[in-house]
Biopython code that builds the backbone (N, CA, C, O; Angstrom):
import numpy as np
from Bio.PDB.StructureBuilder import StructureBuilder

atoms = [
    (1, "MET", "N", (78.553, -118.732, -12.326)),
    (1, "MET", "CA", (79.686, -117.860, -12.537)),
    (1, "MET", "C", (80.958, -118.489, -11.965)),
    (1, "MET", "O", (82.005, -118.500, -12.613)),
    (2, "LYS", "N", (80.849, -119.013, -10.739)),
    (2, "LYS", "CA", (82.007, -119.629, -10.107)),
    (2, "LYS", "C", (82.442, -120.877, -10.866)),
    (2, "LYS", "O", (83.637, -121.138, -11.004)),
    (3, "ILE", "N", (81.479, -121.643, -11.355)),
    (3, "ILE", "CA", (81.802, -122.871, -12.075)),
    (3, "ILE", "C", (82.530, -122.537, -13.380)),
    (3, "ILE", "O", (83.497, -123.205, -13.747)),
    (4, "ARG", "N", (82.058, -121.498, -14.078)),
    (4, "ARG", "CA", (82.701, -121.079, -15.316)),
    (4, "ARG", "C", (84.131, -120.614, -15.064)),
    (4, "ARG", "O", (85.052, -120.973, -15.798)),
    (5, "LEU", "N", (84.301, -119.824, -14.038)),
    (5, "LEU", "CA", (85.619, -119.307, -13.700)),
    (5, "LEU", "C", (86.560, -120.440, -13.300)),
    (5, "LEU", "O", (87.720, -120.464, -13.710)),
    (6, "LEU", "N", (86.057, -121.373, -12.500)),
    (6, "LEU", "CA", (86.856, -122.508, -12.071)),
    (6, "LEU", "C", (87.243, -123.395, -13.251)),
    (6, "LEU", "O", (88.379, -123.859, -13.338)),
    (7, "SER", "N", (86.298, -123.628, -14.154)),
    (7, "SER", "CA", (86.585, -124.479, -15.311)),
    (7, "SER", "C", (87.591, -123.798, -16.246)),
    (7, "SER", "O", (88.464, -124.458, -16.810)),
    (8, "LEU", "N", (87.467, -122.492, -16.407)),
    (8, "LEU", "CA", (88.417, -121.750, -17.227)),
    (8, "LEU", "C", (89.818, -121.825, -16.617)),
    (8, "LEU", "O", (90.796, -122.040, -17.332)),
    (9, "PHE", "N", (89.913, -121.652, -15.321)),
    (9, "PHE", "CA", (91.195, -121.745, -14.632)),
    (9, "PHE", "C", (91.791, -123.145, -14.783)),
    (9, "PHE", "O", (92.995, -123.288, -14.997)),
    (10, "LEU", "N", (90.965, -124.158, -14.673)),
    (10, "LEU", "CA", (91.429, -125.540, -14.802)),
    (10, "LEU", "C", (91.945, -125.813, -16.215)),
    (10, "LEU", "O", (92.979, -126.460, -16.383)),
    (11, "ILE", "N", (91.245, -125.334, -17.210)),
    (11, "ILE", "CA", (91.681, -125.527, -18.604)),
    (11, "ILE", "C", (93.003, -124.818, -18.858)),
    (11, "ILE", "O", (93.897, -125.377, -19.493)),
    (12, "LEU", "N", (93.130, -123.589, -18.366)),
    (12, "LEU", "CA", (94.379, -122.852, -18.533)),
    (12, "LEU", "C", (95.538, -123.536, -17.815)),
    (12, "LEU", "O", (96.659, -123.568, -18.322)),
    (13, "PHE", "N", (95.262, -124.076, -16.644)),
    (13, "PHE", "CA", (96.287, -124.768, -15.873)),
    (13, "PHE", "C", (96.768, -126.017, -16.609)),
    (13, "PHE", "O", (97.967, -126.289, -16.665)),
    (14, "ILE", "N", (95.836, -126.764, -17.166)),
    (14, "ILE", "CA", (96.194, -127.986, -17.896)),
    (14, "ILE", "C", (96.980, -127.639, -19.160)),
    (14, "ILE", "O", (97.943, -128.322, -19.508)),
    (15, "ALA", "N", (96.561, -126.575, -19.841)),
    (15, "ALA", "CA", (97.247, -126.180, -21.071)),
    (15, "ALA", "C", (98.654, -125.665, -20.783)),
    (15, "ALA", "O", (99.552, -125.832, -21.609)),
    (16, "ALA", "N", (98.857, -125.048, -19.633)),
    (16, "ALA", "CA", (100.157, -124.469, -19.303)),
    (16, "ALA", "C", (101.152, -125.509, -18.790)),
    (16, "ALA", "O", (102.362, -125.292, -18.863)),
    (17, "CYS", "N", (100.666, -126.616, -18.281)),
    (17, "CYS", "CA", (101.548, -127.631, -17.710)),
    (17, "CYS", "C", (101.964, -128.629, -18.777)),
    (17, "CYS", "O", (101.248, -129.596, -19.038)),
    (18, "ASN", "N", (103.092, -128.407, -19.383)),
    (18, "ASN", "CA", (103.653, -129.349, -20.337)),
    (18, "ASN", "C", (104.945, -129.860, -19.728)),
    (18, "ASN", "O", (105.909, -129.102, -19.624)),
    (19, "PRO", "N", (104.997, -131.132, -19.319)),
    (19, "PRO", "CA", (106.188, -131.641, -18.641)),
    (19, "PRO", "C", (107.425, -131.655, -19.533)),
    (19, "PRO", "O", (108.546, -131.705, -19.028)),
    (20, "TYR", "N", (107.236, -131.612, -20.853)),
    (20, "TYR", "CA", (108.371, -131.675, -21.770)),
    (20, "TYR", "C", (108.808, -130.298, -22.264)),
    (20, "TYR", "O", (109.693, -130.195, -23.114)),
    (21, "LYS", "N", (108.198, -129.252, -21.741)),
    (21, "LYS", "CA", (108.515, -127.912, -22.182)),
    (21, "LYS", "C", (109.935, -127.554, -21.751)),
    (21, "LYS", "O", (110.295, -127.717, -20.585)),
    (22, "GLY", "N", (110.733, -127.071, -22.688)),
    (22, "GLY", "CA", (112.080, -126.646, -22.382)),
    (22, "GLY", "C", (113.141, -127.716, -22.534)),
    (22, "GLY", "O", (114.328, -127.421, -22.401)),
    (23, "PHE", "N", (112.747, -128.957, -22.809)),
    (23, "PHE", "CA", (113.724, -130.021, -22.998)),
    (23, "PHE", "C", (114.047, -130.160, -24.471)),
    (23, "PHE", "O", (113.150, -130.187, -25.314)),
    (24, "LYS", "N", (115.323, -130.247, -24.775)),
    (24, "LYS", "CA", (115.745, -130.406, -26.155)),
    (24, "LYS", "C", (115.729, -131.891, -26.494)),
    (24, "LYS", "O", (116.131, -132.724, -25.682)),
    (25, "GLY", "N", (115.273, -132.211, -27.670)),
    (25, "GLY", "CA", (115.242, -133.611, -28.096)),
    (25, "GLY", "C", (113.924, -134.286, -27.805)),
    (25, "GLY", "O", (113.773, -135.477, -28.079)),
    (26, "VAL", "N", (112.960, -133.560, -27.257)),
    (26, "VAL", "CA", (111.643, -134.128, -26.978)),
    (26, "VAL", "C", (110.611, -133.254, -27.665)),
    (26, "VAL", "O", (110.600, -132.036, -27.491)),
    (27, "SER", "N", (109.749, -133.880, -28.444)),
    (27, "SER", "CA", (108.735, -133.110, -29.150)),
    (27, "SER", "C", (107.638, -132.700, -28.183)),
    (27, "SER", "O", (107.626, -133.134, -27.032)),
    (28, "LYS", "N", (106.713, -131.863, -28.648)),
    (28, "LYS", "CA", (105.653, -131.363, -27.787)),
    (28, "LYS", "C", (104.733, -132.471, -27.304)),
    (28, "LYS", "O", (104.125, -132.359, -26.239)),
    (29, "LYS", "N", (104.631, -133.535, -28.081)),
    (29, "LYS", "CA", (103.761, -134.642, -27.687)),
    (29, "LYS", "C", (104.463, -135.605, -26.737)),
    (29, "LYS", "O", (103.855, -136.567, -26.268)),
    (30, "GLY", "N", (105.727, -135.355, -26.453)),
    (30, "GLY", "CA", (106.439, -136.187, -25.488)),
    (30, "GLY", "C", (107.230, -137.306, -26.113)),
    (30, "GLY", "O", (107.812, -138.121, -25.397)),
    (31, "MET", "N", (107.270, -137.370, -27.436)),
    (31, "MET", "CA", (108.018, -138.435, -28.091)),
    (31, "MET", "C", (109.421, -137.939, -28.392)),
    (31, "MET", "O", (109.614, -136.791, -28.793)),
    (32, "LYS", "N", (110.386, -138.803, -28.198)),
    (32, "LYS", "CA", (111.779, -138.423, -28.417)),
    (32, "LYS", "C", (112.026, -138.253, -29.913)),
    (32, "LYS", "O", (111.619, -139.080, -30.729)),
    (33, "THR", "N", (112.696, -137.171, -30.243)),
    (33, "THR", "CA", (113.079, -136.994, -31.636)),
    (33, "THR", "C", (114.414, -137.686, -31.832)),
    (33, "THR", "O", (115.370, -137.420, -31.103)),
    (34, "SER", "N", (114.480, -138.550, -32.790)),
    (34, "SER", "CA", (115.686, -139.366, -32.953)),
    (34, "SER", "C", (116.660, -138.691, -33.897)),
    (34, "SER", "O", (116.765, -139.057, -35.068)),
    (35, "THR", "N", (117.370, -137.703, -33.378)),
    (35, "THR", "CA", (118.423, -137.066, -34.152)),
    (35, "THR", "C", (119.719, -137.183, -33.382)),
    (35, "THR", "O", (119.757, -137.052, -32.158)),
    (36, "THR", "N", (120.771, -137.431, -34.123)),
    (36, "THR", "CA", (122.084, -137.544, -33.504)),
    (36, "THR", "C", (122.645, -136.145, -33.266)),
    (36, "THR", "O", (122.191, -135.180, -33.880)),
    (37, "PRO", "N", (123.622, -136.032, -32.385)),
    (37, "PRO", "CA", (124.208, -134.711, -32.144)),
    (37, "PRO", "C", (124.803, -134.081, -33.407)),
    (37, "PRO", "O", (124.739, -132.866, -33.591)),
    (38, "SER", "N", (125.383, -134.920, -34.276)),
    (38, "SER", "CA", (125.952, -134.373, -35.507)),
    (38, "SER", "C", (124.846, -133.834, -36.420)),
    (38, "SER", "O", (125.027, -132.822, -37.097)),
    (39, "GLN", "N", (123.702, -134.519, -36.431)),
    (39, "GLN", "CA", (122.563, -134.043, -37.230)),
    (39, "GLN", "C", (122.036, -132.724, -36.672)),
    (39, "GLN", "O", (121.677, -131.823, -37.430)),
    (40, "GLU", "N", (121.992, -132.616, -35.351)),
    (40, "GLU", "CA", (121.558, -131.362, -34.726)),
    (40, "GLU", "C", (122.498, -130.221, -35.095)),
    (40, "GLU", "O", (122.054, -129.104, -35.364)),
    (41, "LEU", "N", (123.817, -130.511, -35.107)),
    (41, "LEU", "CA", (124.789, -129.492, -35.498)),
    (41, "LEU", "C", (124.569, -129.040, -36.933)),
    (41, "LEU", "O", (124.613, -127.850, -37.243)),
    (42, "ARG", "N", (124.329, -130.031, -37.811)),
    (42, "ARG", "CA", (124.081, -129.699, -39.214)),
    (42, "ARG", "C", (122.842, -128.825, -39.364)),
    (42, "ARG", "O", (122.850, -127.835, -40.095)),
    (43, "ASP", "N", (121.780, -129.203, -38.664)),
    (43, "ASP", "CA", (120.534, -128.436, -38.742)),
    (43, "ASP", "C", (120.720, -127.032, -38.189)),
    (43, "ASP", "O", (120.234, -126.062, -38.770)),
    (44, "ASP", "N", (121.427, -126.925, -37.061)),
    (44, "ASP", "CA", (121.681, -125.610, -36.471)),
    (44, "ASP", "C", (122.508, -124.739, -37.409)),
    (44, "ASP", "O", (122.238, -123.549, -37.568)),
    (45, "TYR", "N", (123.525, -125.350, -38.031)),
    (45, "TYR", "CA", (124.374, -124.603, -38.953)),
    (45, "TYR", "C", (123.566, -124.141, -40.164)),
    (45, "TYR", "O", (123.705, -123.005, -40.618)),
    (46, "LYS", "N", (122.724, -125.029, -40.677)),
    (46, "LYS", "CA", (121.917, -124.698, -41.847)),
    (46, "LYS", "C", (120.951, -123.559, -41.536)),
    (46, "LYS", "O", (120.820, -122.621, -42.323)),
    (47, "SER", "N", (120.277, -123.639, -40.395)),
    (47, "SER", "CA", (119.313, -122.590, -40.048)),
    (47, "SER", "C", (120.015, -121.266, -39.774)),
    (47, "SER", "O", (119.517, -120.210, -40.165)),
    (48, "SER", "N", (121.171, -121.312, -39.101)),
    (48, "SER", "CA", (121.877, -120.061, -38.817)),
    (48, "SER", "C", (122.431, -119.439, -40.096)),
    (48, "SER", "O", (122.436, -118.216, -40.236)),
    (49, "SER", "N", (122.900, -120.273, -41.033)),
    (49, "SER", "CA", (123.410, -119.714, -42.288)),
    (49, "SER", "C", (122.278, -119.111, -43.119)),
    (49, "SER", "O", (122.468, -118.084, -43.770)),
    (50, "LYS", "N", (121.103, -119.742, -43.100)),
    (50, "LYS", "CA", (119.944, -119.178, -43.800)),
    (50, "LYS", "C", (119.572, -117.825, -43.199)),
    (50, "LYS", "O", (119.289, -116.865, -43.916)),
    (51, "LYS", "N", (119.579, -117.773, -41.870)),
    (51, "LYS", "CA", (119.232, -116.534, -41.176)),
    (51, "LYS", "C", (120.222, -115.427, -41.515)),
    (51, "LYS", "O", (119.823, -114.291, -41.770)),
    (52, "MET", "N", (121.507, -115.753, -41.519)),
    (52, "MET", "CA", (122.523, -114.760, -41.846)),
    (52, "MET", "C", (122.400, -114.298, -43.295)),
    (52, "MET", "O", (122.598, -113.122, -43.599)),
    (53, "ASN", "N", (122.073, -115.233, -44.185)),
    (53, "ASN", "CA", (121.895, -114.885, -45.592)),
    (53, "ASN", "C", (120.722, -113.929, -45.777)),
    (53, "ASN", "O", (120.820, -112.964, -46.535)),
    (54, "ARG", "N", (119.620, -114.191, -45.092)),
    (54, "ARG", "CA", (118.456, -113.303, -45.160)),
    (54, "ARG", "C", (118.807, -111.922, -44.606)),
    (54, "ARG", "O", (118.430, -110.901, -45.180)),
    (55, "ARG", "N", (119.525, -111.900, -43.498)),
    (55, "ARG", "CA", (119.929, -110.636, -42.881)),
    (55, "ARG", "C", (120.817, -109.829, -43.835)),
    (55, "ARG", "O", (120.657, -108.616, -43.974)),
    (56, "TYR", "N", (121.753, -110.523, -44.488)),
    (56, "TYR", "CA", (122.656, -109.866, -45.430)),
    (56, "TYR", "C", (121.877, -109.280, -46.612)),
    (56, "TYR", "O", (122.118, -108.146, -47.024)),
    (57, "LYS", "N", (120.934, -110.074, -47.155)),
    (57, "LYS", "CA", (120.129, -109.599, -48.286)),
    (57, "LYS", "C", (119.298, -108.384, -47.897)),
    (57, "LYS", "O", (119.190, -107.431, -48.669)),
    (58, "ARG", "N", (118.714, -108.416, -46.711)),
    (58, "ARG", "CA", (117.936, -107.269, -46.238)),
    (58, "ARG", "C", (118.803, -106.024, -46.124)),
    (58, "ARG", "O", (118.403, -104.930, -46.522)),
    (59, "GLU", "N", (120.002, -106.212, -45.569)),
    (59, "GLU", "CA", (120.923, -105.091, -45.402)),
    (59, "GLU", "C", (121.316, -104.507, -46.756)),
    (59, "GLU", "O", (121.371, -103.288, -46.918)),
    (60, "MET", "N", (121.589, -105.374, -47.722)),
    (60, "MET", "CA", (121.953, -104.907, -49.062)),
    (60, "MET", "C", (120.782, -104.163, -49.718)),
    (60, "MET", "O", (120.982, -103.163, -50.408)),
    (61, "LYS", "N", (119.565, -104.659, -49.496)),
    (61, "LYS", "CA", (118.384, -103.997, -50.048)),
    (61, "LYS", "C", (118.231, -102.601, -49.443)),
    (61, "LYS", "O", (117.932, -101.639, -50.151)),
    (62, "ARG", "N", (118.440, -102.498, -48.125)),
    (62, "ARG", "CA", (118.364, -101.195, -47.454)),
    (62, "ARG", "C", (119.413, -100.241, -48.004)),
    (62, "ARG", "O", (119.126, -99.072, -48.264)),
    (63, "ASN", "N", (120.636, -100.749, -48.181)),
    (63, "ASN", "CA", (121.710, -99.906, -48.701)),
    (63, "ASN", "C", (121.390, -99.428, -50.111)),
    (63, "ASN", "O", (121.645, -98.274, -50.458)),
    (64, "LYS", "N", (120.828, -100.326, -50.925)),
    (64, "LYS", "CA", (120.468, -99.967, -52.286)),
    (64, "LYS", "C", (119.429, -98.855, -52.280)),
    (64, "LYS", "O", (119.533, -97.887, -53.034)),
    (65, "LYS", "N", (118.423, -99.006, -51.417)),
    (65, "LYS", "CA", (117.378, -97.984, -51.302)),
    (65, "LYS", "C", (117.963, -96.654, -50.836)),
    (65, "LYS", "O", (117.644, -95.593, -51.372)),
    (66, "ARG", "N", (118.827, -96.737, -49.825)),
    (66, "ARG", "CA", (119.400, -95.545, -49.227)),
    (66, "ARG", "C", (120.270, -94.781, -50.217)),
    (66, "ARG", "O", (120.253, -93.550, -50.246)),
    (67, "LEU", "N", (121.030, -95.513, -51.030)),
    (67, "LEU", "CA", (121.938, -94.885, -51.975)),
    (67, "LEU", "C", (121.253, -94.506, -53.286)),
    (67, "LEU", "O", (121.830, -93.784, -54.099)),
    (68, "GLY", "N", (120.032, -94.986, -53.494)),
    (68, "GLY", "CA", (119.270, -94.581, -54.664)),
    (68, "GLY", "C", (119.533, -95.380, -55.915)),
    (68, "GLY", "O", (119.249, -94.910, -57.017)),
    (69, "HIS", "N", (120.069, -96.576, -55.773)),
    (69, "HIS", "CA", (120.290, -97.422, -56.945)),
    (69, "HIS", "C", (118.981, -98.066, -57.368)),
    (69, "HIS", "O", (118.155, -98.428, -56.531)),
    (70, "SER", "N", (118.801, -98.203, -58.661)),
    (70, "SER", "CA", (117.601, -98.901, -59.135)),
    (70, "SER", "C", (118.003, -99.886, -60.223)),
    (70, "SER", "O", (118.625, -99.516, -61.219)),
    (71, "GLU", "N", (117.637, -101.144, -60.014)),
    (71, "GLU", "CA", (117.952, -102.190, -60.987)),
    (71, "GLU", "C", (116.748, -103.036, -61.253)),
    (71, "GLU", "O", (116.815, -103.974, -62.048)),
]
sb = StructureBuilder()
sb.init_structure("model")
sb.init_model(0)
sb.init_chain("A")
sb.init_seg("    ")
for serial, (resi, resn, name, xyz) in enumerate(atoms, 1):
    if name == "N":
        sb.init_residue(resn, " ", resi, " ")
    sb.init_atom(name, np.array(xyz, "f"), 0.0, 1.0, " ", f" {name:<3s}", serial, name[0])
structure = sb.get_structure()
C-alpha cells in the first residue's frame, strides 16, 4: 500500500514539474519555437479577430432568436 502511494505521488510530482511551463516561446518539450515578434503579433491578431468574429456571430444568432426572425 505504501509503495503504491509513494509511486503514485512520485509520478504526479514528475508530471507536475515542467521547467518550461509558463514561458512564452518555448514548447512543452523544451524546444524553442522560432517565431519572430512580428509573427507573434500577426498570430495574436489573427486569433483575436477570429474570436471576436465568432462572438459577433453568436450574438447576432441570439438576437435573431430573441426577435423571432427566421431565415
